[in-house]
C-alpha positions in Angstrom: -7.4 20.7 -24.3 -4.1 22.7 -24.3 -5.7 25.7 -21.9 -6.7 22.5 -19.4 -3.2 21.0 -19.3 -1.8 24.5 -18.5 -4.5 25.0 -15.7 -3.4 24.2 -12.0 -5.7 26.4 -9.8 -7.2 25.1 -6.9 -10.9 25.4 -7.3 -14.3 23.2 -6.1 -16.0 21.2 -8.1 -19.1 23.6 -8.4 -16.8 26.7 -9.1 -15.0 25.2 -11.9 -18.1 23.9 -13.8 -19.7 27.5 -13.0 -16.2 29.7 -13.9 -14.9 27.0 -16.3 -15.9 28.5 -19.8 -14.5 31.7 -19.0 -11.2 30.2 -17.3 -10.3 28.4 -20.4 -11.2 25.1 -18.8 -13.5 23.9 -21.1 -12.7 25.9 -24.2 -12.9 22.9 -25.7 -16.3 23.3 -26.2 -16.3 27.2 -26.6 -19.4 29.0 -26.6 -21.3 25.5 -26.1 -20.1 25.1 -22.3 -23.2 26.8 -21.7 -27.0 27.9 -22.7 -25.7 31.6 -22.9 -23.5 30.5 -25.9 -25.3 28.3 -27.9 -28.4 30.0 -27.9 -27.0 33.2 -28.1 -27.8 35.3 -31.3 -26.1 33.8 -34.4 -22.8 35.5 -35.7 -21.5 36.1 -39.3 -18.4 33.5 -39.7 -16.5 32.0 -41.9 -17.7 29.1 -43.7 -17.4 26.8 -40.9 -15.7 23.5 -41.3 -18.9 20.6 -41.4 -19.3 16.7 -41.7 -21.7 14.1 -41.0 -21.9 11.2 -38.4 -24.1 8.0 -38.0 -24.3 6.4 -34.9 -26.9 5.5 -32.3 -27.9 6.9 -29.0 -28.0 4.3 -26.5 -27.4 0.2 -26.0 -30.1 -0.4 -24.0 -32.6 0.4 -26.3 -30.8 -2.4 -28.7 -29.3 0.4 -30.8 -32.6 1.6 -32.3 -32.4 4.6 -32.4 -30.1 5.4 -34.9 -28.6 9.0 -35.4 -27.5 11.2 -38.1 -25.3 13.7 -36.4 -23.9 17.4 -38.0 -20.5 18.2 -36.4 -19.4 21.6 -37.2 -16.0 22.8 -36.2 -15.6 19.9 -34.2 -19.0 20.6 -32.2 -22.0 18.5 -32.5 -24.8 20.9 -33.9 -27.6 18.7 -34.4 -29.2 15.5 -34.3 -31.6 13.9 -36.7 -33.1 10.4 -37.2 -30.7 8.2 -39.7 -32.8 7.9 -42.9 -33.5 4.3 -43.5 -36.1 2.3 -46.1 -37.1 0.4 -43.1 -39.1 3.1 -41.3 -39.3 1.4 -38.1 -35.6 2.0 -37.7 -35.8 5.8 -38.3 -36.7 7.2 -35.4 -35.1 9.7 -32.5 -36.3 10.3 -29.1 -36.1 13.0 -26.4 -33.7 11.2 -25.0 -31.3 11.1 -28.4 -32.0 14.5 -29.9 -31.2 16.1 -26.5 -27.5 14.7 -26.9 -26.1 18.2 -27.6 -27.5 19.1 -24.1 -26.0 16.2 -22.6 -22.3 16.6 -24.0 -22.1 20.6 -23.8 -24.4 20.9 -20.2 -23.1 22.5 -17.3 -22.9 19.7 -15.4 -20.8 17.5 -17.2 -17.0 17.3 -16.2 -15.0 17.7 -19.8 -11.2 17.6 -18.2 -10.1 15.0 -15.2 -9.8 16.1 -12.3 -7.6 15.5 -8.8 -8.6 15.8 -5.7 -6.6 18.3 -3.8 -8.0 18.8 -0.3 -9.3 16.7 2.1 -11.9 13.6 1.1 -15.1 15.6 1.1 -13.9 18.8 1.0 -15.0 19.4 -2.5 -11.4 20.9 -3.9 -10.1 19.5 -7.2 -7.3 20.8 -9.6 -7.7 20.2 -13.6 -5.4 17.8 -14.9 -4.3 16.5 -18.4 -5.4 12.9 -19.7 -1.6 12.5 -19.8 -1.6 12.8 -16.0 -4.7 11.2 -15.3 -3.3 8.1 -17.2 -0.1 8.0 -15.4 -1.8 8.5 -12.2 -3.8 5.3 -12.7 -1.4 3.3 -13.7 0.9 4.2 -11.2 -1.4 3.1 -8.6 -2.2 -0.1 -10.3 1.5 -0.9 -10.6 2.1 -0.1 -7.0 -0.9 -2.3 -6.0 0.2 -5.3 -8.3 3.5 -5.4 -6.7 1.9 -5.8 -3.2 -0.7 -7.8 -3.5 -0.5 -9.6 -6.7 -3.0 -8.3 -10.0 -5.8 -10.1 -8.8 -6.4 -7.1 -6.3 -7.1 -5.3 -9.1 -11.3 -5.1 -10.1 -12.0 -3.4 -13.4 -15.4 -2.7 -13.6 -16.9 -2.6 -17.2 -19.6 -1.4 -18.7 -22.5 -3.1 -20.7 -21.5 -1.5 -23.6 -18.0 -2.6 -23.1 -18.6 -6.1 -22.4 -20.9 -7.1 -25.5 -18.6 -5.2 -27.9 -15.4 -6.8 -26.9 -13.8 -8.5 -23.8 -12.6 -6.1 -21.2 -8.9 -5.5 -22.7 -7.2 -3.7 -19.9 -8.3 -6.8 -17.3 -7.0 -9.3 -19.6 -3.3 -7.5 -19.8 -3.3 -7.1 -16.5 -4.4 -10.5 -15.2 -6.9 -8.8 -13.1 -10.5 -9.4 -12.2 -13.2 -7.9 -14.2 -16.8 -7.6 -14.4 -20.4 -5.9 -14.9 -22.5 -8.0 -16.7 -25.8 -8.3 -14.1 -27.7 -5.7 -12.6 -29.3 -2.3 -13.4 -26.5 -1.3 -15.9 -27.3 -4.3 -18.2 -31.2 -3.6 -17.9 -31.7 -6.9 -17.1 -33.8 -8.9 -14.3 -32.1 -10.4 -11.7 -33.0 -13.2 -9.2 -35.4 -15.0 -11.0 -33.0 -17.8 -12.5 -34.7 -20.6 -10.1 -38.3 -19.5 -11.7 -37.5 -19.0 -15.1 -35.2 -21.9 -15.5 -33.5 -19.6 -17.9 -30.1 -17.9 -18.4 -29.5 -15.7 -21.2 -30.3 -12.5 -21.8 -32.8 -12.1 -24.9 -35.6 -14.2 -26.5 -35.2 -16.0 -29.7 -37.6 -13.7 -31.3 -37.8 -9.9 -31.3 -40.3 -7.5 -30.6 -41.9 -7.6 -34.0 -43.2 -10.6 -33.9 -44.8 -9.7 -30.7 -48.2 -9.3 -32.9 -47.7 -13.0 -33.6 -48.4 -14.0 -29.9 -51.0 -14.5 -27.7 -49.7 -12.9 -24.6 -46.8 -11.0 -23.6 -45.7 -11.2 -19.7 -43.5 -8.2 -19.5 -41.5 -8.9 -16.4 -40.4 -5.2 -14.2 -39.5 -3.7 -17.8 -40.8 -0.2 -18.6 -40.0 -0.6 -22.5 -42.0 2.8 -23.3 -40.2 5.1 -20.8 -36.6 3.6 -21.1 -36.5 1.9 -25.0 -39.2 3.9 -25.9 -38.6 3.5 -29.8 -39.9 0.1 -29.3 -43.4 1.5 -28.4 -44.2 1.0 -32.0 -43.7 -2.7 -32.2 -45.6 -2.6 -28.6 -48.5 -0.8 -29.9 -48.4 -3.0 -33.2 -48.7 -6.0 -31.2 -51.7 -4.7 -29.1 -53.4 -3.3 -32.5 -53.0 -7.3 -34.0 -55.0 -8.8 -30.8 -51.8 -9.4 -28.1 -52.8 -9.3 -25.0 -49.5 -7.5 -22.7 -49.7 -8.2 -19.3 -46.8 -5.7 -17.0 -45.8 -7.1 -13.8 -44.6 -4.1 -11.9 -44.2 -2.8 -8.4 -45.0 0.4 -10.3 -47.5 1.7 -12.1 -45.3 2.9 -15.2 -45.7 4.2 -18.7 -45.8 0.8 -20.1 -48.1 -0.7 -17.4 -50.5 2.4 -18.6 -50.7 1.1 -21.8 -51.1 -2.5 -21.0 -54.1 -4.3 -21.2 -53.7 -5.8 -17.4 -51.3 -4.4 -14.6 -50.5 -6.7 -11.7 -48.9 -4.7 -9.1 -46.6 -6.5 -6.8 -44.6 -6.4 -3.6 -40.8 -5.2 -5.0 -38.6 -7.8 -5.0 -41.2 -11.0 -5.1 -41.6 -11.5 -8.9 -39.7 -14.7 -9.0 -42.5 -15.9 -6.2 -45.1 -14.9 -8.7 -43.7 -17.4 -11.3 -42.9 -20.6 -8.9 -47.0 -20.0 -8.6 -47.9 -19.7 -11.8 -45.5 -22.7 -12.5 -46.8 -24.9 -9.9 -50.5 -24.1 -11.3 -49.4 -24.9 -14.4 -48.3 -28.4 -13.2 -51.4 -29.0 -11.1 -53.3 -28.2 -14.2 -51.4 -30.3 -16.7 -51.4 -26.7 -18.9 -47.8 -28.0 -20.2 -46.5 -28.8 -23.9 -46.2 -33.0 -22.9 -44.8 -33.2 -26.7 -42.5 -30.3 -26.3 -41.2 -31.8 -22.9 -40.9 -35.3 -24.0 -38.5 -34.2 -27.1 -36.5 -31.1 -25.9 -36.1 -31.9 -22.5 -34.5 -33.7 -19.6 -37.6 -34.0 -17.6 -37.9 -37.9 -19.1 -34.8 -38.6 -17.5 -34.8 -41.1 -14.7 -33.1 -40.1 -11.3 -32.5 -41.9 -8.1 -36.3 -41.3 -6.2 -34.1 -40.5 -3.0 -30.9 -39.1 -4.4 -31.7 -37.1 -7.2 -28.7 -38.4 -9.5 -29.7 -39.3 -13.0 -29.3 -42.9 -14.2 -26.8 -43.3 -17.1 -23.8 -44.8 -18.6 -20.5 -42.8 -18.8 -19.2 -42.5 -22.3 -15.6 -41.4 -23.5 -15.7 -38.5 -25.8 -13.5 -35.3 -26.3 -14.4 -32.1 -25.3 -14.8 -30.0 -28.1 -13.1 -26.6 -26.2 -9.9 -28.4 -25.1 -9.2 -31.3 -27.3 -8.9 -33.6 -24.6 -10.5 -36.6 -23.5 -13.5 -36.8 -20.9 -16.3 -38.7 -19.7 -19.7 -38.1 -19.9 -22.9 -39.4 -18.5 -25.7 -40.9 -20.9 -28.7 -40.6 -19.2 -31.7 -43.1 -19.2 -35.6 -42.7 -19.9 -38.1 -45.5 -19.0 -39.1 -46.6 -22.3 -42.9 -47.6 -22.4 -42.6 -49.7 -25.1 -40.7 -52.4 -23.8 -41.0 -51.4 -20.1 -37.4 -51.3 -19.4 -34.9 -48.6 -18.7 -32.6 -47.7 -22.2 -30.6 -44.6 -23.2 -32.4 -41.7 -24.1 -31.4 -41.6 -27.4 -32.5 -45.3 -28.2 -34.3 -45.2 -31.8 -38.0 -46.1 -31.7 -38.2 -45.5 -27.7 -41.7 -43.8 -25.8 -40.3 -42.3 -23.0 -42.1 -42.1 -19.8 -42.9 -38.8 -18.6 -43.8 -39.8 -15.4 -44.0 -42.5 -13.0 -41.8 -44.5 -10.3 -39.5 -47.5 -12.1 -37.4 -50.5 -10.7 -34.0 -50.6 -12.4 -31.6 -53.0 -10.6 -33.3 -53.0 -7.3 -33.4 -49.2 -7.3 -36.5 -46.9 -7.1 -36.3 -44.1 -9.8 -38.7 -41.2 -10.9 -38.4 -39.1 -13.7 -37.0 -35.4 -13.5 -40.5 -34.2 -14.3 -41.6 -36.2 -10.9 -38.8 -34.7 -9.3 -39.9 -31.1 -10.6 -43.2 -31.7 -8.5 -42.3 -32.9 -5.5 -39.7 -29.5 -5.6 -42.4 -27.4 -6.8 -45.2 -28.8 -3.6 -45.0 -25.8 -1.5 -45.3 -22.7 -4.0 -48.8 -23.0 -4.0 -51.0 -20.3 -5.2 -51.9 -19.2 -1.6 -48.2 -19.4 -0.4 -47.5 -16.9 -3.5 -50.4 -14.5 -2.9 -49.1 -14.0 0.6 -45.6 -13.3 -0.9 -46.6 -11.1 -3.9 -49.5 -9.3 -2.5 -51.3 -10.4 -6.0 -54.5 -12.6 -5.3 -54.2 -15.9 -5.7 -56.7 -15.7 -8.9 -54.7 -13.5 -10.4 -51.9 -15.4 -10.6 -54.1 -18.3 -12.0 -55.3 -16.4 -14.8 -52.0 -14.9 -16.0 -50.7 -18.7 -15.8 -54.0 -20.0 -18.2 -53.6 -17.1 -20.7 -50.0 -17.5 -20.8 -50.9 -21.5 -21.1 -52.6 -21.2 -24.0 -49.7 -19.9 -26.2 -47.7 -18.4 -28.1 -46.5 -16.6 -25.4 -43.7 -14.4 -24.6 -42.2 -13.3 -21.8 -40.1 -10.0 -22.2 -37.5 -9.8 -18.9 -35.3 -7.2 -19.3 -34.5 -4.3 -21.5 -34.6 -1.0 -19.8 -31.8 0.3 -18.1 -32.5 1.9 -14.6 -35.5 3.0 -14.6 -36.7 -0.3 -13.4 -37.2 -2.5 -10.4 
């Protein structure tokens, strides 16, 4: 914006935003800078230059809101759902369709600004992007010269982290981050309860109708990712029970089959209580645990160390040789400890066994020992949810097939 490059008058932020259009500071958006401009009566002009652009509105909605945008004379003037043969994805919500107001609203700063008064004084001046980049680069260089590149931290957004690695940080050798937290729309602090480190499940929301229960943990999809409400309601119509676990009675909770209100920040305790109940009542899938988990592996009853043999192998990433431990299980057929991948072996899921004079138990038994304190009464005391309710949710979830929806929802969640 040439007019912005020339402008150097000192003014505070509010005055800049209020007077920007008149002074030329927002010249690039012209009459779109205020409601008086873009709601004014149409004026007869020469044929404008117009084109169509395609995008989506929000990464947190998982790109489900695909938009067809009309750009006239360099300005966004209309937002519509992008035509799609799959009508599930021909959507637009109030947030997406109001993007015009978002871009050209008076509250949006349209140019870089530099503080010229004391910190907190609100005194700024408009500068060009070239000047802004130069100031940032000079400060980066000064920091690196004095403290080293590791003194720089580059904070990047969810969208940046999912689309490409932080290029600026890698060029500078700086530290970088920004994955978890409200920006990611992902529940935090639940890893110990879930034993799960990924963000997304292997099923899509359109498969929810195949589930017996969907347990939504602190996510408010019907508000923050409202385009997914169609799949939510389709699942309910198909007979899926949706249980919302949230301190707030959200829009999603109001449409769910059951709302479980718990104290803020205590959801891990709720899940630990669930797991303890499932273990105590043998509501687990034993065949799955034997075939696909480490629960049959033998561990030292005193130290918890896995019993196994060291094998030579090659690291797939580095190509360098390394050693890995191949674990043992107790073969019920032969009454002896064998390697876990021994053909024909029948691993025991529970039990105490002696190998070379040392007592071993299975990881499953170790888990039960570690979960001993997380009773329903303990979980009720932490979460404020009645023990009977925790047990009821656990039983219904255990029937399967069931889904935990943990996340998706931006900042509108707890």
